[in-house]
Every structure is written in structure tokens, then in C-alpha cells.
N, C-alpha and C positions, 0 to 999 in steps of 0.2 A: 663584394659579398659573394661567397661561394654557396653552393646548394645546401651544404650541411648547416650553415648559419640560418638560412631561410627556413628550412624544415624544422629545426629545433626551436626557433622563436615562436612558431605558431602552435606548438603542441601544448595541450593543457597540463597542469600540474598533476603529477602522479600521486594518488592517495595511498598512504602507507598502510601496512597491515595493522599497526596500532590504531590508526584513525578508524579503520573499518571495524575493529573490535569495539571501540567506543561507540560508533554509530549503531552497531548491532545491540549494544547494551541499551541505548536510547530507544531503539525500535521495540524493545521488549516491554516498555512502559506504555500502558494504555493511554490514549489521547495524545501523548507526547509524540508517538510514532506518526499519527495522522498529521499533526501540526508540522513536524519535521519534513514529512513527505510533501506537504503542500508548499512549504518554503522552498524546498529543492525543485519541485516541479514548476512552480510559477514565479519564483524569485529571480532576481537578476544574477544568475550564477555565471561565473567565468569558466567553470568546469563542466563540460557537457556530460561527463560520467555521472555526476550527481543529479543533473537535470533528467537524464534518461532513467536513472534508478528511481527518482521520485515519481516520474510519470508511470513507470511500470508498476511501482508499488501501489499507486492510487487506482490503477486499472484492476489489479488483483483485489484490492480492498472493495471496490465496487462490485466485482463478480461475487465475492464471498458474501457481501451484504445481501445481494439479490438471492443467492442460494439459501441463505439463512431465513429470509422472509418467506420464500417459497416453502421451505421445510416446515415452518410453523403454520402456514396456511393448510398444508396437507395434514399435519397432526391435528389441528383444531377441526378441520373438515371431517376427519374420520370420527371424531367423538361428538361433535355437535348435533348430528341428526338424531342420535339415540337420546340425547338429553332433551331435545325439543319435543319429541313424541311421547315422553313419559315412560320410556322403556327401561329406565334405570331404577328398578325396584318399586315403581309406583303401579 
């Protein structure tokens, strides 16, 4: 066996552009995107590109969820003190 045969046999399958277009379509569907990311991140994948993409996507989803929750705490925190003190027209 020469070096070319060894290096090509260990490389993962290349994902085609058409496959990525299909995956992007699936990622645009709510809840399906999280399920697909979990399968890719924690499933038994032979392709490390999908595994890394799934993990990165879940990290971004977690960051966005935390920011979303903080945003709503700030919004409700700004309006709740006036409501509890009776300052809204009472």
C-alpha cells in the first residue's frame, strides 16, 4: 500500500451541495432542526463534519435561548415594578 491509498481510505465522505441544501431546508423547520442537530451531535456518525456541525448548532441554540430568557426578564422587570405599586392609572 502506498501513502495515497492510506490517506484516502481514512477520509470521511464529502457532503455534496445538494445534501447541504436539503439539510438547510430541514433546519428551517422548528423542532425538526433541534432533533436533527441532536442526532448529528450525539449519534454514531461516521462523518465528523456532521458531528461538529451538530455540536456547534446546539451551542448556538443554547446561547440564543439564554439571551432570549434574559431579554424577557429585562422586559418584564422594567414593567413589573410600576404595576405592583399601582402606578398604572390607579
